[in-house]
N, C-alpha and C positions, 0 to 999 in steps of 0.2 A: 200842208199835209195833202197827200194824194190818196184818194179813195176811189176805187173802181176806175182808175185812169183819169180822174178829174182832180183839178187843183181846188182844194177847199180851204178857205181861210175862216176859221171859226170866229164868230163875232161875239163880243162880250154881251152877256145878257144884262140888260138894264131892267131893274125891278123897282118900281116906285121911285124912280129918279136916282137910284144908287146902283153902282156896278157890283158884280159878284153874285153868285147864287147862294152860297153858304155864309159868306162873311160880308159885313159892311165895308165900305171903303176904308174907314178908320181901322177896323179890325184887320183888314188885309194889309195895310201899311204896317201895323204892329207885328203881324205875322212875318212879313218880309224883314223887318228890323230884327226880329228874333232869330230868323234864319241866318242873317248876316252875323249876328252876335254868336250864334252857335258855330258857324264856320270859323270865326275869330277864336272862339274858345278851343276848337279842335286844333287850330294852329298853335295856340298858346300851350295846350296840353302836350302837343308833339315837341315843342321847344323845351318844356320842363322835363319830359321824358328823356330827351337827348341830354339835357343838362345833368339829370340824375345818372345816366349811363356814363357820361364823361367824369362826373364826380366819383362814381364807383371805380372807374378805371384809374383815376388819379389816386384814390385811396389805396388801391391795390399796388400801384407803383411806389407810393410812399411807404406802405407796409413792407414791401420787398427791400426798399432802400434802408429802412430802419432795421430790418432783420440782418441785412448785410453789415451795417454799421455796428450792430450789437455783436455779431460774430467776430468782427474785426477787433472790437473793444475787448472781448473775452480772450481772443488770441494774444493781444498785446498785454493784457493783464497777466496771462501765464508767462509771457516773456519777461515782464517786469518782476514777477515773483522769482523767476529763475535767476535774473540779474541780482535781485536782493539776496537770494541764498548764496550765490557766488561771492557777492561782496562780503556777506557775513563770514563765510568760510575764509576768505582772504584776510579779513580783519582779525579773525581769531588766530590764523596761522601767523600773522605779523606780530600779534601780541605774544604768542608763544615763543616766537623767535626772539623778541626783546627780552623775555624772561630767561631763555637759554643763554642769550648773549651776556646778560647780567651774571648768571651763574658761572659761565666760562670766564668772564673777566675777574670775578671773585676768586675762582680757582687759580687763574694765572697769577693774580696778585699774591695769593697764598704761596704758590710755588716760588715766585720771585722773592718773597720775604724769607721763605724757608731756605732758598738757595743762598741768598746773601747772608742770612743768619748763620747757616752751616759753614759757608765760606769764611765769614768773619771769625767764627769760633775756631775754625781750622787754622786760619792765619794766626790768630792770637795764641793758640796752643802749639801748633806745629812750628811756627816761625822761631820761637825761642829754642825749641828742641833742635831744629836744624842748625841754628846759630851755635848752640852748644856743641853739637857734634862736629861741626866744621872747625871750631876754634878750640 
């Protein structure tokens, strides 16, 4: 320490064989230990605060990712509902087509029966008449 241009080195005050003015040697050591512990606690606190900030940032990223996945799921759910509706419509149309096909087949069979029946009756009735007219 320089005071008035002179180098002064303060000497420790020794009182009754113990150093320190306000604290005993033992108290001074305890105080220095506490200071070191306090510095360590400050460092530890800073680490925990950084950890908390990192955890908050990670939670925000996870929340954003979850919301994105949730939106994607909802979009895909809408697409699946649309596919289900289209499938049900196609299935109903297919079933209706089967019913119409069965009706048309029945009508065709009815016309075929009617045609053969009418043709058969005509042959049975008209053939003898033609034979009689020709002979």
